[in-house]
C-alpha positions as CSV (number, residue, x, y, z in Angstrom):
1,X,0.0,0.0,0.0
2,X,1.2,3.5,-0.8
3,X,0.0,7.1,-0.8
4,X,-0.8,8.8,-4.1
5,X,-2.1,12.3,-4.7
6,X,-5.2,13.0,-6.8
7,X,-6.0,16.4,-8.1
8,X,-9.8,16.5,-8.6
9,X,-11.8,19.3,-10.2
10,X,-14.5,20.6,-7.8
11,X,-17.1,23.2,-8.8
12,X,-20.2,23.8,-11.0
13,X,-21.1,25.6,-14.2
14,X,-20.2,28.9,-12.5
15,X,-16.6,27.9,-12.0
16,X,-14.3,25.8,-9.8
17,X,-10.8,24.7,-9.0
18,X,-8.7,21.6,-8.5
19,X,-8.4,20.2,-5.0
20,X,-5.7,17.7,-4.0
21,X,-6.5,14.6,-2.0
22,X,-3.9,12.0,-0.7
23,X,-5.3,8.5,-1.2
24,X,-4.0,5.1,0.1
25,X,-3.8,2.9,-3.1
26,X,-3.5,-0.8,-3.4
27,X,-2.6,-3.1,-6.2
28,X,-5.3,-3.5,-8.8
29,X,-7.2,-0.3,-8.0
30,X,-8.8,1.8,-10.7
31,X,-9.4,5.5,-10.7
32,X,-13.0,5.1,-9.7
33,X,-11.9,3.2,-6.6
34,X,-9.8,6.2,-5.6
35,X,-12.7,8.6,-6.2
36,X,-15.0,6.4,-4.0
37,X,-12.3,6.4,-1.3
38,X,-12.1,10.2,-1.4
39,X,-15.9,10.3,-1.1
40,X,-15.8,8.0,1.9
41,X,-13.0,9.6,3.8
42,X,-12.4,13.2,2.7
43,X,-15.2,14.7,0.6
44,X,-18.6,13.1,0.9
45,X,-20.1,15.8,-1.3
46,X,-17.9,15.0,-4.3
47,X,-20.2,14.4,-7.3
48,X,-19.4,11.5,-9.6
49,X,-21.6,9.6,-12.0
50,X,-21.2,5.8,-12.2
51,X,-23.3,2.7,-12.3
52,X,-21.9,-0.7,-13.3
53,X,-18.2,-0.4,-12.6
54,X,-17.7,-3.0,-15.4
55,X,-17.1,-0.6,-18.3
56,X,-20.4,-1.3,-19.9
57,X,-22.7,1.5,-18.8
58,X,-20.5,4.3,-20.0
59,X,-21.4,6.5,-17.0
60,X,-18.1,7.2,-15.4
61,X,-16.4,9.1,-18.2
62,X,-13.9,11.8,-17.2
63,X,-10.6,13.2,-18.3
64,X,-7.7,11.5,-16.5
65,X,-4.4,13.2,-17.0
66,X,-6.0,15.1,-19.9
67,X,-7.3,12.0,-21.7
68,X,-10.9,11.0,-21.9
69,X,-11.3,7.6,-20.1
70,X,-13.8,5.4,-18.2
71,X,-12.6,5.7,-14.6
72,X,-13.7,2.2,-13.8
73,X,-11.5,0.8,-16.6
74,X,-8.4,3.0,-15.9
75,X,-6.0,1.1,-13.7
76,X,-3.7,3.2,-11.5
77,X,-0.7,1.1,-12.2
78,X,-1.2,2.0,-15.9
79,X,-0.6,5.7,-15.1
80,X,2.9,7.1,-14.6
81,X,4.2,6.0,-11.2
82,X,4.7,8.6,-8.6
83,X,3.0,11.4,-10.5
84,X,-0.2,13.2,-9.4
85,X,-3.4,11.9,-11.0
86,X,-5.4,14.8,-12.4
87,X,-9.2,14.2,-12.8
88,X,-11.6,16.6,-14.4
89,X,-15.0,16.5,-16.1
90,X,-15.4,16.0,-19.8
91,X,-14.6,19.3,-21.4
92,X,-17.0,19.2,-24.3
93,X,-20.2,19.2,-22.2
94,X,-21.5,21.7,-19.6
95,X,-20.6,20.9,-16.0
96,X,-23.4,20.2,-13.6
97,X,-21.2,19.6,-10.5
98,X,-17.7,18.3,-10.0
99,X,-17.1,15.4,-12.3
100,X,-20.7,15.2,-13.6
101,X,-21.5,16.8,-16.9
102,X,-24.7,17.4,-18.8
103,X,-24.7,15.1,-21.9
104,X,-28.4,15.6,-22.8
105,X,-27.4,17.2,-26.1
106,X,-26.5,13.8,-27.3
107,X,-29.9,12.4,-26.8
108,X,-31.5,15.3,-28.6
109,X,-29.3,14.5,-31.6
110,X,-30.2,10.8,-31.4
111,X,-33.9,11.7,-31.9
112,X,-33.0,13.4,-35.2
113,X,-31.8,10.2,-36.8
114,X,-34.5,8.3,-38.8
115,X,-34.8,4.8,-37.2
116,X,-34.4,1.4,-38.9
117,X,-36.9,1.0,-41.7
118,X,-36.8,-2.5,-43.2
119,X,-37.6,-3.0,-46.8
120,X,-41.2,-4.3,-47.4
121,X,-41.1,-8.0,-48.0
122,X,-37.5,-8.3,-46.8
123,X,-36.5,-12.0,-46.3
124,X,-34.2,-11.2,-43.3
125,X,-31.5,-13.3,-44.8
126,X,-28.1,-11.7,-44.2
127,X,-24.5,-12.5,-45.1
128,X,-22.2,-13.1,-42.1
129,X,-20.0,-10.2,-43.1
130,X,-23.0,-7.8,-42.9
131,X,-23.9,-9.2,-39.5
132,X,-20.4,-8.7,-38.3
133,X,-20.3,-5.1,-39.5
134,X,-23.5,-4.1,-37.8
135,X,-22.6,-5.9,-34.6
136,X,-19.4,-3.9,-34.3
137,X,-21.4,-0.6,-34.3
138,X,-23.9,-2.0,-31.8
139,X,-21.2,-2.4,-29.2
140,X,-21.3,1.3,-28.5
141,X,-22.1,2.0,-24.8
142,X,-22.7,5.7,-25.3
143,X,-19.9,6.8,-22.9
144,X,-19.5,9.9,-25.2
145,X,-15.7,9.8,-24.9
146,X,-15.5,10.0,-28.7
147,X,-17.7,13.1,-28.6
148,X,-15.5,14.7,-26.0
149,X,-12.3,14.2,-27.8
150,X,-13.6,15.2,-31.2
151,X,-12.0,18.6,-32.0
152,X,-15.0,19.8,-34.0
153,X,-17.1,19.6,-30.8
154,X,-14.4,20.2,-28.2
155,X,-12.4,23.0,-29.7
156,X,-14.7,24.6,-32.3
157,X,-18.1,24.3,-30.5
158,X,-19.9,23.2,-33.7
159,X,-22.7,21.4,-32.0
160,X,-25.3,23.1,-34.1
161,X,-23.7,21.8,-37.3
162,X,-22.1,18.5,-36.3
163,X,-23.5,15.3,-34.9
164,X,-20.2,13.8,-33.8
165,X,-18.6,10.3,-34.1
166,X,-21.0,8.5,-31.8
167,X,-23.9,9.3,-34.1
168,X,-22.0,8.7,-37.3
169,X,-21.5,5.2,-35.8
170,X,-25.3,4.9,-35.3
171,X,-26.1,6.2,-38.8
172,X,-23.5,3.7,-40.2
173,X,-25.3,0.9,-38.4
174,X,-28.4,1.9,-40.3
175,X,-27.1,3.1,-43.6
176,X,-25.0,-0.1,-44.0
177,X,-27.7,-2.5,-42.9
178,X,-28.6,-4.6,-46.0
179,X,-32.3,-4.7,-45.0
180,X,-32.7,-0.9,-44.3
181,X,-34.7,1.1,-46.9
182,X,-33.8,4.7,-46.1
183,X,-31.2,6.9,-47.6
184,X,-29.5,9.0,-44.8
185,X,-26.9,10.6,-47.1
186,X,-28.7,13.9,-47.3
187,X,-28.7,14.0,-43.5
188,X,-25.0,13.3,-43.4
189,X,-24.1,15.9,-46.0
190,X,-26.3,18.7,-44.5
191,X,-27.5,18.7,-40.9
192,X,-25.1,16.1,-39.5
193,X,-22.0,17.9,-41.0
194,X,-20.0,14.8,-41.9
195,X,-17.8,16.9,-44.1
196,X,-16.4,18.7,-41.0
197,X,-14.6,15.5,-39.9
198,X,-11.0,15.5,-41.1
199,X,-10.2,11.9,-40.1
200,X,-7.8,12.4,-37.1
201,X,-8.9,9.1,-35.6
202,X,-8.8,10.5,-32.1
203,X,-12.3,9.1,-31.6
204,X,-11.2,5.6,-32.4
205,X,-8.2,5.9,-30.0
206,X,-10.4,6.6,-26.9
207,X,-13.2,4.1,-27.6
208,X,-13.4,1.6,-24.7
209,X,-15.2,-0.9,-26.9
210,X,-12.5,-0.8,-29.6
211,X,-14.9,0.2,-32.3
212,X,-13.1,1.2,-35.5
213,X,-15.1,4.4,-35.7
214,X,-13.0,6.2,-38.4
215,X,-12.1,3.3,-40.7
216,X,-15.4,1.3,-40.5
217,X,-18.0,4.0,-40.0
218,X,-16.9,7.6,-40.9
219,X,-14.7,6.9,-44.0
220,X,-17.3,4.5,-45.6
221,X,-20.0,7.1,-44.9
222,X,-17.9,9.8,-46.5
223,X,-17.4,7.6,-49.6
224,X,-21.1,7.1,-49.9
225,X,-21.8,10.8,-49.6
226,X,-19.1,11.6,-52.3
227,X,-20.6,8.9,-54.6
228,X,-24.0,10.5,-54.2
229,X,-23.2,14.1,-54.6
230,X,-19.8,14.6,-56.2
231,X,-19.1,11.6,-58.5
232,X,-19.5,13.1,-62.0
233,X,-20.5,9.7,-63.5
234,X,-23.2,9.2,-60.9
235,X,-24.4,12.8,-61.5
236,X,-24.6,12.2,-65.2
237,X,-26.5,8.9,-64.8
238,X,-29.0,10.6,-62.5
239,X,-29.6,13.3,-65.1
240,X,-30.1,10.7,-67.9
241,X,-32.5,8.7,-65.8
242,X,-34.3,11.9,-64.8
243,X,-34.7,12.9,-68.5
244,X,-36.0,9.4,-69.4
245,X,-38.7,9.6,-66.7
246,X,-39.6,13.1,-67.8
247,X,-39.9,12.1,-71.5
248,X,-41.7,8.9,-70.8
249,X,-45.1,8.4,-72.5
250,X,-48.0,10.0,-70.7
251,X,-45.8,12.9,-69.3
Protein backbone atom coordinates (compact mmCIF):
# COMPACT_ATOMS: atom_id res chain seq x y z
CA UNK A 1 0.00 0.00 0.00
CA UNK A 2 1.21 3.51 -0.83
CA UNK A 3 -0.01 7.10 -0.83
CA UNK A 4 -0.83 8.79 -4.11
CA UNK A 5 -2.11 12.32 -4.67
CA UNK A 6 -5.22 12.98 -6.76
CA UNK A 7 -6.05 16.45 -8.07
CA UNK A 8 -9.82 16.50 -8.60
CA UNK A 9 -11.79 19.34 -10.16
CA UNK A 10 -14.47 20.65 -7.82
CA UNK A 11 -17.12 23.15 -8.84
CA UNK A 12 -20.16 23.76 -11.04
CA UNK A 13 -21.13 25.64 -14.19
CA UNK A 14 -20.17 28.92 -12.51
CA UNK A 15 -16.57 27.86 -12.01
CA UNK A 16 -14.35 25.76 -9.78
CA UNK A 17 -10.83 24.66 -8.95
CA UNK A 18 -8.66 21.59 -8.50
CA UNK A 19 -8.41 20.16 -4.98
CA UNK A 20 -5.68 17.71 -3.98
CA UNK A 21 -6.47 14.55 -2.02
CA UNK A 22 -3.93 12.00 -0.72
CA UNK A 23 -5.26 8.46 -1.17
CA UNK A 24 -4.01 5.10 0.06
CA UNK A 25 -3.80 2.95 -3.07
CA UNK A 26 -3.51 -0.79 -3.37
CA UNK A 27 -2.57 -3.10 -6.20
CA UNK A 28 -5.34 -3.50 -8.77
CA UNK A 29 -7.17 -0.27 -7.95
CA UNK A 30 -8.79 1.77 -10.71
CA UNK A 31 -9.39 5.53 -10.74
CA UNK A 32 -13.02 5.06 -9.73
CA UNK A 33 -11.89 3.18 -6.60
CA UNK A 34 -9.81 6.19 -5.62
CA UNK A 35 -12.74 8.56 -6.20
CA UNK A 36 -14.95 6.38 -4.01
CA UNK A 37 -12.30 6.38 -1.29
CA UNK A 38 -12.14 10.19 -1.44
CA UNK A 39 -15.92 10.30 -1.10
CA UNK A 40 -15.83 7.98 1.93
CA UNK A 41 -12.99 9.60 3.83
CA UNK A 42 -12.42 13.19 2.71
CA UNK A 43 -15.18 14.71 0.56
CA UNK A 44 -18.57 13.12 0.93
CA UNK A 45 -20.10 15.80 -1.31
CA UNK A 46 -17.86 14.99 -4.30
CA UNK A 47 -20.20 14.36 -7.25
CA UNK A 48 -19.36 11.53 -9.64
CA UNK A 49 -21.59 9.61 -12.04
CA UNK A 50 -21.16 5.84 -12.20
CA UNK A 51 -23.27 2.68 -12.31
CA UNK A 52 -21.92 -0.74 -13.29
CA UNK A 53 -18.19 -0.43 -12.58
CA UNK A 54 -17.72 -2.95 -15.40
CA UNK A 55 -17.05 -0.59 -18.34
CA UNK A 56 -20.43 -1.33 -19.88
CA UNK A 57 -22.74 1.49 -18.77
CA UNK A 58 -20.51 4.33 -19.97
CA UNK A 59 -21.43 6.53 -17.00
CA UNK A 60 -18.07 7.24 -15.38
CA UNK A 61 -16.38 9.09 -18.21
CA UNK A 62 -13.90 11.79 -17.18
CA UNK A 63 -10.58 13.25 -18.27
CA UNK A 64 -7.73 11.49 -16.47
CA UNK A 65 -4.41 13.24 -16.96
CA UNK A 66 -5.96 15.08 -19.90
CA UNK A 67 -7.26 12.00 -21.72
CA UNK A 68 -10.94 10.96 -21.88
CA UNK A 69 -11.31 7.62 -20.12
CA UNK A 70 -13.76 5.45 -18.22
CA UNK A 71 -12.62 5.75 -14.60
CA UNK A 72 -13.71 2.19 -13.84
CA UNK A 73 -11.48 0.85 -16.61
CA UNK A 74 -8.39 2.98 -15.92
CA UNK A 75 -5.99 1.13 -13.65
CA UNK A 76 -3.74 3.23 -11.47
CA UNK A 77 -0.74 1.06 -12.25
CA UNK A 78 -1.17 2.00 -15.93
CA UNK A 79 -0.57 5.68 -15.11
CA UNK A 80 2.93 7.14 -14.61
CA UNK A 81 4.15 5.97 -11.20
CA UNK A 82 4.74 8.61 -8.57
CA UNK A 83 2.97 11.37 -10.49
CA UNK A 84 -0.16 13.19 -9.39
CA UNK A 85 -3.37 11.92 -11.01
CA UNK A 86 -5.42 14.80 -12.39
CA UNK A 87 -9.16 14.17 -12.83
CA UNK A 88 -11.60 16.61 -14.39
CA UNK A 89 -15.02 16.49 -16.09
CA UNK A 90 -15.42 15.96 -19.82
CA UNK A 91 -14.58 19.27 -21.43
CA UNK A 92 -17.02 19.17 -24.34
CA UNK A 93 -20.17 19.18 -22.19
CA UNK A 94 -21.47 21.67 -19.60
CA UNK A 95 -20.56 20.90 -16.00
CA UNK A 96 -23.39 20.16 -13.60
CA UNK A 97 -21.22 19.59 -10.53
CA UNK A 98 -17.68 18.32 -9.96
CA UNK A 99 -17.13 15.38 -12.33
CA UNK A 100 -20.74 15.21 -13.56
CA UNK A 101 -21.53 16.79 -16.93
CA UNK A 102 -24.75 17.42 -18.83
CA UNK A 103 -24.69 15.14 -21.88
CA UNK A 104 -28.37 15.60 -22.76
CA UNK A 105 -27.43 17.24 -26.09
CA UNK A 106 -26.46 13.78 -27.35
CA UNK A 107 -29.95 12.42 -26.75
CA UNK A 108 -31.47 15.34 -28.63
CA UNK A 109 -29.26 14.51 -31.61
CA UNK A 110 -30.21 10.85 -31.38
CA UNK A 111 -33.88 11.74 -31.91
CA UNK A 112 -33.05 13.42 -35.23
CA UNK A 113 -31.77 10.21 -36.84
CA UNK A 114 -34.45 8.26 -38.76
CA UNK A 115 -34.75 4.80 -37.17
CA UNK A 116 -34.36 1.44 -38.86
CA UNK A 117 -36.89 1.00 -41.68
CA UNK A 118 -36.82 -2.52 -43.17
CA UNK A 119 -37.63 -2.99 -46.83
CA UNK A 120 -41.17 -4.26 -47.45
CA UNK A 121 -41.10 -7.99 -47.97
CA UNK A 122 -37.49 -8.35 -46.83
CA UNK A 123 -36.47 -12.00 -46.35
CA UNK A 124 -34.24 -11.20 -43.34
CA UNK A 125 -31.47 -13.34 -44.76
CA UNK A 126 -28.10 -11.65 -44.22
CA UNK A 127 -24.52 -12.53 -45.07
CA UNK A 128 -22.23 -13.09 -42.12
CA UNK A 129 -20.00 -10.17 -43.12
CA UNK A 130 -23.01 -7.84 -42.93
CA UNK A 131 -23.91 -9.23 -39.53
CA UNK A 132 -20.37 -8.67 -38.26
CA UNK A 133 -20.28 -5.09 -39.51
CA UNK A 134 -23.55 -4.14 -37.84
CA UNK A 135 -22.60 -5.91 -34.61
CA UNK A 136 -19.42 -3.86 -34.28
CA UNK A 137 -21.42 -0.62 -34.33
CA UNK A 138 -23.92 -2.03 -31.82
CA UNK A 139 -21.15 -2.40 -29.23
CA UNK A 140 -21.30 1.34 -28.49
CA UNK A 141 -22.09 1.99 -24.80
CA UNK A 142 -22.67 5.73 -25.30
CA UNK A 143 -19.95 6.85 -22.91
CA UNK A 144 -19.47 9.86 -25.25
CA UNK A 145 -15.69 9.80 -24.88
CA UNK A 146 -15.47 10.01 -28.68
CA UNK A 147 -17.74 13.07 -28.63
CA UNK A 148 -15.55 14.66 -25.97
CA UNK A 149 -12.26 14.16 -27.80
CA UNK A 150 -13.57 15.23 -31.22
CA UNK A 151 -11.96 18.58 -32.03
CA UNK A 152 -15.01 19.80 -33.99
CA UNK A 153 -17.10 19.62 -30.81
CA UNK A 154 -14.36 20.17 -28.25
CA UNK A 155 -12.36 23.05 -29.72
CA UNK A 156 -14.68 24.65 -32.25
CA UNK A 157 -18.09 24.34 -30.53
CA UNK A 158 -19.88 23.22 -33.71
CA UNK A 159 -22.69 21.36 -31.95
CA UNK A 160 -25.31 23.11 -34.09
CA UNK A 161 -23.66 21.80 -37.28
CA UNK A 162 -22.05 18.49 -36.34
CA UNK A 163 -23.49 15.29 -34.87
CA UNK A 164 -20.16 13.81 -33.79
CA UNK A 165 -18.56 10.34 -34.10
CA UNK A 166 -20.97 8.53 -31.81
CA UNK A 167 -23.88 9.34 -34.10
CA UNK A 168 -21.96 8.67 -37.28
CA UNK A 169 -21.54 5.18 -35.83
CA UNK A 170 -25.29 4.95 -35.30
CA UNK A 171 -26.06 6.20 -38.80
CA UNK A 172 -23.51 3.73 -40.20
CA UNK A 173 -25.27 0.87 -38.41
CA UNK A 174 -28.44 1.86 -40.27
CA UNK A 175 -27.07 3.06 -43.62
CA UNK A 176 -24.96 -0.08 -44.04
CA UNK A 177 -27.67 -2.49 -42.92
CA UNK A 178 -28.57 -4.62 -45.96
CA UNK A 179 -32.28 -4.65 -45.05
CA UNK A 180 -32.73 -0.94 -44.35
CA UNK A 181 -34.68 1.08 -46.93
CA UNK A 182 -33.85 4.70 -46.07
CA UNK A 183 -31.16 6.92 -47.57
CA UNK A 184 -29.54 9.02 -44.83
CA UNK A 185 -26.88 10.57 -47.09
CA UNK A 186 -28.73 13.91 -47.32
CA UNK A 187 -28.75 14.04 -43.51
CA UNK A 188 -25.02 13.25 -43.38
CA UNK A 189 -24.14 15.91 -45.95
CA UNK A 190 -26.27 18.68 -44.51
CA UNK A 191 -27.47 18.70 -40.91
CA UNK A 192 -25.08 16.06 -39.52
CA UNK A 193 -22.04 17.87 -40.96
CA UNK A 194 -20.03 14.78 -41.89
CA UNK A 195 -17.77 16.91 -44.10
CA UNK A 196 -16.38 18.72 -41.04
CA UNK A 197 -14.62 15.55 -39.87
CA UNK A 198 -10.98 15.52 -41.05
CA UNK A 199 -10.18 11.91 -40.08
CA UNK A 200 -7.84 12.44 -37.12
CA UNK A 201 -8.86 9.05 -35.64
CA UNK A 202 -8.83 10.49 -32.11
CA UNK A 203 -12.34 9.10 -31.56
CA UNK A 204 -11.17 5.58 -32.38
CA UNK A 205 -8.22 5.90 -29.99
CA UNK A 206 -10.42 6.58 -26.94
CA UNK A 207 -13.24 4.12 -27.65
CA UNK A 208 -13.40 1.63 -24.72
CA UNK A 209 -15.18 -0.91 -26.93
CA UNK A 210 -12.46 -0.78 -29.61
CA UNK A 211 -14.92 0.18 -32.35
CA UNK A 212 -13.06 1.23 -35.49
CA UNK A 213 -15.06 4.44 -35.70
CA UNK A 214 -12.99 6.17 -38.36
CA UNK A 215 -12.10 3.26 -40.65
CA UNK A 216 -15.35 1.30 -40.49
CA UNK A 217 -17.96 4.02 -40.01
CA UNK A 218 -16.86 7.56 -40.88
CA UNK A 219 -14.74 6.87 -43.97
CA UNK A 220 -17.31 4.51 -45.59
CA UNK A 221 -20.03 7.10 -44.93
CA UNK A 222 -17.88 9.82 -46.51
CA UNK A 223 -17.40 7.59 -49.56
CA UNK A 224 -21.15 7.11 -49.89
CA UNK A 225 -21.80 10.84 -49.65
CA UNK A 226 -19.11 11.57 -52.27
CA UNK A 227 -20.59 8.93 -54.61
CA UNK A 228 -24.03 10.47 -54.21
CA UNK A 229 -23.22 14.15 -54.55
CA UNK A 230 -19.79 14.59 -56.16
CA UNK A 231 -19.10 11.63 -58.49
CA UNK A 232 -19.50 13.05 -62.04
CA UNK A 233 -20.48 9.66 -63.45
CA UNK A 234 -23.23 9.22 -60.88
CA UNK A 235 -24.44 12.78 -61.46
CA UNK A 236 -24.61 12.18 -65.22
CA UNK A 237 -26.48 8.89 -64.77
CA UNK A 238 -29.05 10.58 -62.53
CA UNK A 239 -29.58 13.31 -65.13
CA UNK A 240 -30.07 10.69 -67.87
CA UNK A 241 -32.49 8.70 -65.77
CA UNK A 242 -34.35 11.86 -64.81
CA UNK A 243 -34.67 12.85 -68.47
CA UNK A 244 -35.99 9.40 -69.38
CA UNK A 245 -38.66 9.62 -66.68
CA UNK A 246 -39.61 13.14 -67.78
CA UNK A 247 -39.92 12.11 -71.46
CA UNK A 248 -41.75 8.86 -70.75
CA UNK A 249 -45.13 8.35 -72.50
CA UNK A 250 -47.96 10.04 -70.68
CA UNK A 251 -45.77 12.85 -69.29
